[in-house]
N, C-alpha and C positions, 0 to 999 in steps of 0.2 A: 389597342395600336395604334400607332404609331402616324400623327398626320399626314401628308404629301407637304410640301413643302416648295416655294416656287422665289428666287432669290433671283433677284436680275440687278448687275450691277453695272453702273450707266459712269459715261468714260474711267480713264486710268484708277485716280483713286475707289469707286464704287468696285469696278471690275475687283481694285486688288482684295477691297473689304470678303468680294462673295469668294474669291481664291481663298483666304486666310477660312472664312469659314467653311468652305468645303476639305480644304488639308482636316483641320480641326474635325469636321464627321469621319472624315477617311479611317484619321489616328483611332477615333472611337472604333470604325467596325473591328478594326484592325487588331487591337485591345480585344475585345470582345471575338476572335477566332470565326471572322463572320467570311466566308469564301468569295462572295460575290464582289461585282464591283459595286459603283455607290447606286441604289434605286432606283430608275429613269424616275418614280412618281417625286423623288428630289431633284427638284432641276436647278442647277448653279448656271448664270448666265450670265456673261458678259460682253455691253456697248461701247466700242470706240470708233471715236473717227480713224485710228491708227488698224495700221493692216498687220499689228504686230501687238502681244500682250508687254507688258512693260515690266521690269527688273526680273524678268524669265528667276533669278538668281536666289532673288529675296524669298518666293515662298510657288512652290509647282505648280503652272500657269494649266488655265484651263482647258481642258476637252479644244479640239481645233471646234468640232462642230457643234461646241455651245459658245466659240465664241465669232460674234458680229460685227462686220468691220461695216460702217453703218455709211462712211464714203461711196461707200460703191466701188473704189477704184479713179475715182473722179478724185483730182487733184487741186482740181481747179476749184475757186468758189461761185464764179459765175456759170459756171456749168451747172451745177447742183441748185442756181437760186432761178438761174430759168428754167430748167425742167421742173422745180417748183410752180412758178408762175404761169406754167404751159400746162400744169395740170388742175390752175383756180382759176384762172383767165375766165372764162365762163361760168363761172361759179359765183355770183354778188355777195351770198350771204357768205360762201368762207373764204373767199378775198378779202375781205373788210377786217378781217382778222390780225393781215399780213400789212398791213399799213401804218404806217407811224414808228415802225420798232425796224426794218430789214434793213441792215447796211446792203447799199449799193455796189452791185455788182463787178461796177469802174473802179473802186475804193478798195476793194479787198484783195490781198497779195497775199492771204495768213496758206500756204500750202498744205493743203486740206489730211493731206497722207502722215504727216508729220505731227495733224492735233489741231485743235481747233481757235491754236493762239489767245485763249483764256478771253476770248469774245464770248459773250455767252449769247448773244443774237446769231452768231455762224455759226454755237452750236445749233444752236436748234431749229436752225433753216434747214441741216446738213439732216438732223435727224426726220423731219415735219416728209424730207423728199423719200427718204430710205421707212418711214412709216405704214405708207400706205401698201406695199405687201410686204415685205425683208422682215419687219417689224414684228407686225401682226400675224403674220405664219409665226415665227418662231413662239411668240406668244399663244397662240392657239393651240403648237405643237405642246408645249407644258402643261399645259389645260389636259387636254387630254390623255399626256403619260399618267396627269395627276389621278384624273378620274381613273382611269384607266391602270392605276399601281395601287387595288389591294392586296395580291396576292403576294404579290411578291416584300409590302411595307409588313405582311404577314410573318413571311419568314422574316425579315431583320425585325423584326417584333418579338418572334423566338428566340433569338440569337439575343438580343436586347434584352430578355426576360419580362417583356412590358404585357401584360396581363390583355386580353381580346378573346372576344364572343368569332367562334370557327363562322365563316361565311358573312363574315359581316357586314354592313356598307361601307365603302371607306368614306371616310370623314372628307369635312372640307380644306379645304389648300391653308396653310398660313402664306401670303402674299407679302413680299417685301422689296421693296427699291431700297439698292443707296447707290446715293452719290454726297458728292463732294459739294459744297459752296462755292469755294473757291473757285475752277476751273472752269476751262468755256464749251467745254464740249459735255461732261457730268453733270455742270448744272442748267447748260442749256437744256438737257433731253427729259432730266428726271421728270419734271409737272407730266410731259408729253407721256414717257412711261406711263407714269402711273392710270393720266386717261384713258391712253390703251386695253392696260389691263383692265380698266372697270370695262370697256367698251366691247371687250373683246368675247368675253363669259361672263354668266351673271355669278358663275362662285369669282370674281373679281372682286364682288362687292365692299369688301375694306382692306383696300389697299397699307402698306404701311411706309409709313416712307423716311429713313433713318439719314440724317444728313452730317456731316463731317461740318463744323466749324473751320476756318479761316487757321484759328489760337495751332493747326495739330500739325501746321507745314514748318518743318525746321528753317525754311528760308518764305519770305511773304513779303507780298508784294503788297500797291495799294491797291492792284489791280484786282486783286484775288479779296479783295475788300467789298471792294465793288461788283464783283458777282457776288456774294455774298448776301449785299445788299439786295440787290435785284430779282436772287432764288426765291431768299425768303422773303420779299415783298407781293412774291406772283403766288405764290405758296399758301399764304396769309389769304388773298384775293379767290384763291381757288377753297383754299379751306372752307373760307364761309361766305359762298357764295348759293344761288341756286342755281346752276346753268354754269354751262361751260362753254368752249368752243365747239363750232359744229366743223373745224375744221377738218378736223378728227372723223375716220369712220367704223360706226359702232354697227353690232346685233345684239345689243342687251337693251329690251326699251327702259326708258328712264334709266341711264345706268350711275347716274350720278356725277361728284364734281371733286378730285381735288383728294388729297389724302384722308384717309379715314381716320388717319394716326400717324403723328409726325413726332420722330424724336430727334433732337440735336446731342451730337456728339461732341466732344472737345478733349481739348490738351489736360486740364485740368478739371479735376475732381470738385464737388461741389465741396467739400474740406479746406481744397486748395493745394492737394500734393500734386506734385506733375507727374504726368507720367513719364518726361524724358524726350522722345521724340515721335516722328510722326508711326516708325515701324511699328514702334512699340501701342500707339494709339490701335494702328490695324489685329495687331497681334491679341489685344483685348480686346476688341468687338468683335474679333473670330472664334476664340473658344466662348465670351457671351449669350453669342446667336449660334454658335453649332446647339449649348442645347436647349435652342428653341425646335431643331431637331431634331438631336436624339436620345433628352430627358424627357420621359412624357411628363409630369411631374410642372414643370417647367412649362411644359408646350399648351397644358390645358390653361394654365394660369396666365401667362402668354395672350392667349385666344382670348378666354375671356376678360382679359385687360381694355386688347385695342377692338375687341366688340366688344360687346355688351355695356362693360364698364367702362368703357372712354367716352361714350355720351355723356350719363350720366354725371362721372364727373368731372371734366367740363364744365359742366354747367352749375359748378360746384365752386369754380371760380372767373364767378365773371368779373369782365374789365381786363383794363390795360391802359388807355388812351382815358382822358378825363371825362371823356363824355360819352354817349351812346353803348354802354356799360350794359344795357341786359341782350345788346345784341353781339357780345364780341366772347364767347365760349371760350373756358380754357385751351389752346392751339396745339401747345409742343410739350414735351417730358423728354426723359432722358432714360438711362436706365449706366450701369456699372458694374463689372465683374473682377475676382479675384481668386484664382484656385491654389486649393494645397493640396501637392501634386507627389508622385514619389521621380517625375519626372521620366521614367523610362520611355516616353513616346518619344520623345526629344533626342534622348542617349540612345534610340535605336536609329535613327534619321541619321543623325554624325556618323554611327559607327558605320553603316550604308555608305551612307557618300563616302567615308574616308577611304573605306574598302574598296568600292568602287571606281576612287581615280586611283589609287593604288594599283588596283588590274591592271586601272586603261592606263597611266605613265607607263608599267612595267613591260605592259603589251607591247606598247607604241615602242618603247628605246630600252629594253629591259636588258638587252646586250650591251650599255653600256657601261655597265658593273665590273666585267670582264677581262678591260681592257687593261686593267697594269696586269693580269698575267702574263699579257702579249705585250708589255715594255720590254725597247732592247732598241739596236742602236735608231732606230724608226721606229714612227711613229704609227702605227695601224688608221689607216682613214677608214670611216665606218662602212663602206663595201667590204672593205677586203678584213672589217674584225667580222661580220658579220657571217663570210665564208669560211674565215678560222672553226669560225663555230659552229659552222652549219657542218663543217668537217668531224669535225668531232661528232657532233650527235647527229653523221648520217646514219653511223651505226643500229640505235637506238632506234630511228624510225624506222629500220629495214627489216629488224629481230623483234619490235618488238620491249618494251621497255617489264613485261609481264615475267618471273622465272619460269611459266608454262611456253611462255614461244607464243606462237603463233600469228605472228607477221609476213609480213612477204617472205623473206628467209628462210619460211618453214616448210613450201610451199614442197621442193623437195623428200624433204622426209616425212611430211603427207601423203604424198599419191605415189611414190618409188622408195621408199626406203630400205637401208638391207634388210631387214627383218621381214618385212613385205614379201621381198623377191625369196630371202629363203621363205617364208609361209608357205607363198604362189608358187615356190621350186614344190615341195613338201604337196600339196594339191595336185598339181598337175602328174607326180612322179605315183599319188595313189590313183589318178585316174588312170592312168597308162597302166599299170600293172594289173588293174581293176581288173578283165577279163582271165584275168593268167591265172592265177591261186590256184586253180584243179588244172591245170592244162601235163599231159607228160611230155615225156621228157622229148626233146626233140635237137635234132641234130642245127649247126648254128646257121647253114641258110632258112632252114626254118625260123628260125629264131627272127633273123635280119629282116624277112618279111612281113611276120608276122609284128615284129615292129615299123616294118615301116606303113602299115595296114594303119595299126593304131593312133601314131599321131597325128594325122590330119583331122583323126577324133578331138583328140587332147587339147590339138589349137585351137580347134572352133569354142571349145569351154575356156582355155585361155583367153581369145581374143574378147568373147562376154566378159570374162572378170578384167579385162584390157581396158572396157570402158566402161565398168562402174566404178567413176572417180571419183563421185559424191563429191563435186564442185558444189554448189551451195552449202553446203558444213562447210567447207574448210572455206568459203568466201565471206561467210558471217563471220567466222571467229578474226579472219584478217582484215575485214572490216572494221570491228570493236576495237582490233588491238592498234590495227597501223591509224587509227582516227584517238587513241588512246595514246598513243606514241605519241603522234602529230604534238594535241593540244599540253603536254606534259612538258613537249622542249619549249613548246609557247610559254610555256607558265615558268618556267626558268628562267630562258634566257629572254624572247619576242617573238613578235609572228614573223616579221621577219628572217629571224635563223629559224624559224619550223617551215617557212613554204622553203628558203633554202635548201635548209635541210631536207627536205621532202621532193627537193627537184635531185637534188644529189642521188639520192635514192633509184631513182626514176636512171640511174646508170649505174646503178649499185644490183637493178632491175635486170638493167642490158643485159649485165657481165653475166648473170646466171642462166639468163637464159642462152647463152652460147656455150657456157659450162654443162650446161642440159643436153644441146643439142651433141654436142661433140662427145657426151656420155654415150646420148641414145645412139650413135656409130657405133661410136665402140660396143656397146652392149649387142650391138646388131653384127656384126664381128665375131664377136664370143659367142653369139648360138649357133655361127654358121660352122663356128671350130667343132664344137661342141656336136652338132648335128656329123659331123663326119667322122667323129671320131666313136661314133655311136655306129655307124654303118664299117666301122671299118674292126676287118682281124675275123670274121666270121667265118671268110672262107680256108681257114686255118683250121679250122674247127670241125673235124669229121665226125666226133663223135656224140652219140647225145647226149646232151645236157643237161637239170633240170633247173627250176624255174629262180632257184635258191642258188645258181652256182655262181661263182662270184663273177665270170665272163659278162651271166649275162645281167647278173643285177649293176653289172659296170655298165654296160649298153643302154639300159632304161634310164640308169642316172645322168651317160650323159645329155641323154631325149629329154629329158624333162631338164636339164640348166638350160640347155639348149633353147624350148618354148620357156623356160623364166624369162631369160636373159631379152628374147623376142618380147616378152610381157612388159619389162619393164622399159626396152627399148619404146616403144609405143605409149609407154606413161609419160615419159620425161618427154616425149616428144608435144605429146598432151598439155602436160606441165608447163613448159616452155611458154604454150597457146596461149594457157591460164594467163599466169606470168603474163603476155603481152598483153594481153584483154586487163587484167589486174592493174595494168601501169596505165593507158590510154583511158579506162571508165572507173580508174579511184583516185589512182597518186593526180593525176591532172585537175580530177575534178577538184580535191582536194587543194592542190596547188592554188587553183583557184580563187577558191575561198578563201583562202587562207591570206594570200595578197590582197583580197576584198577587203578581207576583216582589219587588215594591216589600216590599208588607206582608211577606213574605217575611226579606227582607235590613234590615227594624225587628227581626224577630221573634228570628231568627240572630246579630244584634249583643246583644240580651236575654241569650245563652243564656249560661251560667257557664263553658262549655270555649270559647267564639270569644271571652269577655272575658278571658281565661289567656293569650289568643294573641297573639303577639308582638308591635310598632308599631316601624316607625322609629325613632321616637327615645330607647325604653322597655328599650334596652340588649337583652342578650339573660338572658330569664327563665331561673332556675335547674333548672329541669324539661324546657331542651333545652341542658342544656351536659354531658360527661361527665359521670358519675358518678365517685366516691371511687376507683374500682376500676377506674377505665380509663383509660388512660395514651397519649393521644393524639398521635401525630407532630407534626401542624398543630393550632395553640390557636384553640380559641372566639373568639378577638381579633380572627382576621383572616376573621371571618365575613364581616361587614357588606362588604370589599373584594371577598375573591371572589364575594360576590350581585352587585356595582357591576359586573365583570367581564364574568361567563356573563350578567349580561341586555345588555349593549352586545354583546357577541359575538356572541347569539341574536336579536337584533331584525333586520328587513328593512334593507336601506338607505333605505327613506323612512319609516321607523320611528325611527329616532332621534334623539338629541333629549336634554338637558341631565340630564336625572334617569332613568336607560334602569330604574332600578326601576320608577317610573308608569308609560314605557311601556310593559314588556309586562305590566303590569298591566292597560293597555289592552286591550291584546293580549288577554287573556285575556278579557276579557269582548267586542270586537269579532271576532271572529274572529281565525284566523291561516292561509289558504291550505285547505292540506287535512289542516291539523296539529288545529284547530278550528273546527266551525262557529260562528257567532255564535250567541250566547248567547240568541238570540232566532230559533227556527227547527222548522221541520215537524217533525211530529215521528216519525222514524225519518229523519230528512233528505230527504224525501221534497218534491221541490220541484216539485212540480204544481199546478198551481188550473187552471179554467174554469169559466167562471156557470155557479152553481146548485149549485155546492159548498163549500162551506164548511171552508176549511182548518183542522185543528187545530195550533193553535204551543203550543210548551215554550219557556218562558223561563223555567228551576228559579237562585231567586239562593237555596235552603237553602243550613248551614252544610259538610254533607255535600257535596254537586253542586261544589259552587264549588275546595272542597279536590280532589274526586276532578279534576274540570280540570283543574287545575293540576297535581299530579302525571304525569296522563297529557302536556301540554304539553310540563312538565319533562323527560320521561322519551323527546318527539320529536324535542330538541334537542339535535343531536351533543354538540356541546359542552357543555352541561349534564351531558347524559346519562354520557359520560364522566368528567368530572371526577367525581360522585354515583360513578360503578358502578369508578373506581378500584380497584384493589388494590395489597397493600402489593407482590405481587412485580411489578410494571410498578412503582410507586413510588422501589422503591429500585434498581430497572434503572442501568448507569452512563448507556445511552442513552435517550429520547424514545422510546417503543413508538410512535408518531403521528408525529413528524418525522424518527424516526434524531439528530435532535441531542443534542448530549454534555449530561448537562447539569452544569452549575458549582459546585451543590452536591452533586456526589452524596455527596462525603464526607460533609459537613453532617451532610446525611438518614442516616449511617448511623451514624454518632454517636448521632442521638437518637434514631435504632429501638436500639440499642443499650439504651442510657439507660431508656430505657421498660419495656422488656423487663425489665428487672435489675429497676425498683420492679416492673413486671407480676410478676417470681417471688416478691418479696418479702413484695406485699399477700394472694398469694393462697390466704394460710394458713387453716386450719380457722375456719369462723363461733363458735368459744364459746372461754370458757373454763375454763379448768382450776385444780380446788383443786391443788395442788401436792405440797402436805405429806399430802396425802387418800388421793392417785392414788400414791404413792411407798408409804404403808401401806400400797394396797391389794393394788395389780399391783407395787409396785417401778417403777422407771426413771420413765419419762416416755414420753406416748404416742406409735405412730409413726406416722408422716405418708407416705403415696402420693401423689406427682405423680404426674397427669395431662394432658395439651396435646392439643389439636385439631391439626390437624395445619397445616404450612407452607406458603406460598403458594412455594416457591424449590427448583423445582427442582437434580439437582448442577452447578455451577458458578454459582447463583445469587451474586452479592458479600453475602447478608445470608444462607444459607444456614450460614456457619462460624460467624459469629455468635452467631446461635437456639441452632446447637448448644453453644457456649462455654458461653451463658447457662442453658441449664435443663439442660445433661447431654444426652451422643450417646444416652441408653438410649430419653428421653420427646419422640426428638427424630422427625418423621414429615414426610413434606413431600408435596403433592398440586398438583394440576394445575388443579384452579381457584379463582383466581386471591380469594379474599376477605379482604375490605377488614381485617380483623379476626383473632387469634388468643388463644381461649382459655385460659388455665394454672389450672387449678383442684388443689386436693389435699382428702385426705378422711381420717379418722384411721383405719388400716389395720385395725384391732382395735376392733370395738363395745363400751362400757366401761359401766359402772353409773354412773344417771344422778347418782346421792349426790356423785361425785366431779367432777359440772359445776355448778363456780360460778357461773356463767349461770341457771342454774334454783335454787339453792339460794341466793343472796346475796340478790334479791327477796326469797326467803320466810324466808329470818332477819329481815327488817331489818323487813319488815310485820309477823312476829309481834312480836318485840321493841317495838315501838312502841305495844303493849296495854301492857306490863307485867303489874302484877296483875291489869287488871280483866279478870278472866276472863270477866261477860255481857258486855261491849262486844266483847270477841274472837269470843265465838258468836254476836250478834244483830249484827256488820257484816262485819267480816272473814270468818268459816265460814256467813252465810247463804245458802241455795242455792247453796255452792260443791257440794256434793258430787254425781251425780248417776249414784249405783246403787248397788246391796244394797250392804254391806260385803262381802260374800263375793267382788263383783267389783270391790271398789273395793281393798282393804291393795295393796298394793304389796311383792308378795313370790313365789314360787310356793304350790300348791294344797301340797304338801309342810310346806313350812314353815308354812303361813294352819293346817293340822291340829296339828298339834306346840306351839303357842302354843295353841290351841283343846283342849289333852291336858293341857297345861302349866298352863293354866290350873287345870284337872280338880285335878289331881297341888295342887298349891300349894294350893287352898282347902279338900285334907285336910288338909294337912299343916300348914295355919296359915301361910302363908307371902305367902300374896297377899293385902292388901286391900280392904276394900269403901270405903274411905274417899276422895269424891272428890272432896276438899283435896288430902290428900297420899298418890295411892293407891302402895305401896311392892310391895316384893316381897323376900324373903331371898332375901340371900346366902353364902356359906361366910365372910365378914368383915362388912359393914356389909352393911344394909338399902337398896336401893337406890329409886330415887323412876321413877313413869314421865313421862312429855316432861308440863310443863302448860305453859298449861292444857286443860281437858279441852276436847274439840271441840261433846259433846255434855251436858247433863248429865239424868243418869239414875236410874234408882231400882234400888233396891242390886243387884237380881236381874238390872237388864240389866249389872252393870259390865265385865261380859267385850266386849262388843258395844262401849263406849267406847272400853275400853282399845285395840282391837282401830283402831279408827279414830280414835286417836287415835299406833298407828305411824306415820303419812304425817307428824306433827311433828318426826318425829324429824328428815327433812331440811332442817328448819329452822334445826335445833343444829346441822349438822354444820361447818358455816362455821367455827366456833371452837374445836366440841368433838372433830371427827372424831369416830371412833366408839365414841364416850361415850353418846352419847345411846342408842346400840342398847341400853345395858347390861339393862336389864330387861326388854328382850324378847328377850337373849339366856340371863338367864339362866331365863324361860319357854318359850326353847325346848329347853332342856335339859333341863327337866323334861319334856317332851312328846316329846322327840326319840324316834324310832322305833332302838330300836336290840335290839330282841328283845326286850325285859325289861322292867320297872316300875321306874322311876324310882328308885336302891340306899336316898336318904332314904327314899318312903312303904314301902319291904318295911323299913327300919330299925324305923318307925314302928310299922308292925306288929305290929313281931316285939319290940319291943323296950316300944312308948309311949315312948318317946321320940326329939325332933324332935334331929339335925343341929345346925341354924342356929338361929339366933335368929328367934322367928315374930313376925311381925305384926299376926296377929290369930288366934284362938281355932283349934285345931289342929279336924276335922271327925271324926278317928279316936281314938276314945273305948273306956276298957275295960278293963278288972282284967288280961286276958292276949290275947292272939293271936288268937283266935276268934270274942271277942268285939270285938276294932276292927277283925279286919277285917266281923263283920256291923254297925258304923259307918258303914267308908265305903261299903261299896253299900249301903246305906241311904238314906247322902247322894247318892248315883250314880243310884239311881234312881227318886227324890224327883225329880232335876233332869232324868232323864230322861223321866219320864212330863210333864212341866212343858214338857217343846222334845217331845215327840210333839203335846201338841196344838197347840202352836204352828208347829210345821210345818204341821199339818193345813190340808186349803183352808176349813174349815169356820172356821179363827181369821180367814181374810182379811175385814175388813168393808168394803173400798176406802179406808176415811179415815185411814189411816196414814199421814200427810204426816210434813215435817220443818216442826216451829217455826221461824218466824220469827224469835222471841228465844231457839233453839237448847235449850228444854228439849223431853223426850221424851216422849213419852205413856208409860205405862206396857206393861211387851213389846212396843211396837213395832218396837226395836232388836235384838231380841231376833227377832223375826220372822224378821229375815235371812238372820239364820246358822242358825235353830234346825234346819233341813235337818242340816246337817256339824257343826252339834255336839250334836244326837244321837248321829251313826254315830261321835263323835268321843269323850262320853261314854260312848258304850256300848262302845268298844275297850279304856278305861280298865279298867271294870267287871269285864270276863270276864278282864283281864289281875291284875283283883285277888280275880279269880271264881276261878280257876284259879291264880293260886299265882305260885311266883317261876320255874317254869319253864315259864308260857304264853306264849306271841309274842302280838306285839301286832298284830291283825291288817290 
């Protein structure tokens, strides 16, 4: 059985990536003839500050219930911020995690409903406020659906021919969070979403984070690079950490922290090929990650890689920074993918949208193409043109387009035709004569009396016959015919003409009702005359007459005719009543429905997504063509030809024409026998009506319905459906599976397959670039790549199986009985690596930082403005053991005079020459807060590795070595206390002073104790005042940066204090 999957997109890019995955999954299910919607156990969720999904014309949007606007309708940052603070103001343990990085509500002027303004910190504040309830509820629902989705996944697995045990337990889900490094919302909330996944359900213990690097975007800014630096730093800190913020609620005991596995995805592959643009990256990722959902082989290998194998592989690639190697397990991987395909799913989407747009345009304004028929001295206005066409087509609505009739005009013929009149007369005559077959001869007056007595009896029978109108049967056919006729008029002309034609038809019905009334009156008068004739002349007949005497027969004939005309008079009056009811109960609702649909069509054509749909003469838009990583065996340039041929073959004989696409469009509106009801039809196709019951008629001309209608028609047409759902297996067979004919182009098809498969193999490299020189320095050699292929639809003996095995390798080849139309080849960096060696990440950061030159103020106020979104202890990208060693090293360095507090040239002593810390400083601080800003600036080393490899880390390596946990104090501090002499050139005045070792020791303890006291005070919850913001210009308020690290710094300073106090043999705790 396939696994449940939860994919959550954060921000515009992350949500869009999830939409691409969902679209690819939907296409795969559709190709496999799966009839249901996407299983609930596969959750595709989008999160953004926006209230709408970006670029709906580019890729189908998520269902409304799966898109969550985390701004909760609030447009002002101050409102969100104040709500967040009120939630945490009385909770010191969570409040401390909001110190130092939060933007002030008085400085942020970003309208949240338009996004987070590329400010990560703003995005995170919004996300934190939303995560308490709405986000947690959404994630909880996703896990519940995953656990309850076994039966539905079993059905999907059967359709996709995935083996499974009946009644088997539902496997654990794969959970993926997607985001761009570069944005404000996505990069601001992604890590919190990862933490929420862990804390919401125990099944979320292996979250995967997929991050797009800044280089995928066609338009790049320095701020995007800054967001990348902020997010990667925080993700690495969380990945290597032993605990996480308690600011997020948790129902899971020991939920863990950070992503279990992280993938970077860039625009360029490992071998340097360029995907071309942002959309191509999304499409490539969508196709690749869709196989994590629908391909059992891929799904299991991915699951194994991101769970058990990840930890083992990460320990095989230790290191990255030139110190603390043992603490730095490999942290990031990457994947790439390419597809060999028939491209039929792309063709189907293009054809569907082409037909849908053509249909909407004709429904809205198809009447305009008839304007040339009415050219004269003056040009007709649109309303006049519509009226003229409506007059022409009104008879079609009134009578019905079918040769069998059945329209409103058929009422007279159905209920009171001349034939029925003759038949009724014969029935009445037989009834009148019935008692007299054996009567002896009678006189004229006696026959007159007998006829007079019998006539009322026959009249009662006639009245019963007149009552048997069978209006429901006529009504059913009338509704069907009228709906079909109005729909066909709409198909040929437009909805506006159809509505006007129906309106004119009401006038025709009124005229018919009037004529029928007059005829009823005439029939009644005729009946009176005939009854009078039947009574005349008997007094003159004194002789006895036999029953078959002409005089007797004439009298009975006239009496029967009289009753028959009475019958028809009644029927005509009732027919008039039926028609009047039909006008108000059928035609009127039809007119309202058609007019509403006309407005729908007009509105649909104004929608952005419809405007992006293809047109007959507009070529094939890029969004429909195969992506740069898709290699189709048939080219999109042939799509027009294929569509014409398929439409022509799918049309009934009586619908053929010179423009088959246009004829299909007409068929979509008019209806196609058992395949499609007419566009105007009763709800649930219940063609039932009788007077007194208003018919509920539907006529939906919205873009979604028209698109669905076309999809349904395509899938019901055998030739169309066979073409679209044809798989690689059938396409590459020597003989056509349907006709059995040998394919003359079979060799050409195989050659094309081989070429495309080779291209796909070469293009499937992981999507990131490596700093090869730095990688070699850190790890030696080059990254090792594993290839992973979906199953090929080639059973043993298939002519393409040998080719596939040769191209991708026998070990990677696996076959399947399911004849898929595409096969995806993907590859992964086998062992996770350090982000410092990923050029796709570091190069944009390097370019951005370099662009500011020596302008530190602009760097802080522009580049680094609200890019950090966590306290320093959760921001600095290193394991906690290394973080604490840097703090201890700073304490030792200050004691020895090895570290300066000069913000213009922060320096540390080395055994050789003093070494500068990376510049410019990300925050301008008071001297007492220098440790905090140096720790923050560690992330800036990533901006330097692109050109300087590991040299930018030198200052921090020296600091680390001063505080490294080796069981004793650093020998330089011991030597200084013992001798009063430093071993290195100092850059500041040592804090260890005195005439003898004891006094020097006391001076060291005094310095440390003074700092411990300050840190103890700043670590107290009483020190949190609620206004510890990150200033927009980068200057930090006094003590605020240190508050972020006060607790851990106090502990580290205490450790150094204990070491000094205990002497050389003391152990660092």
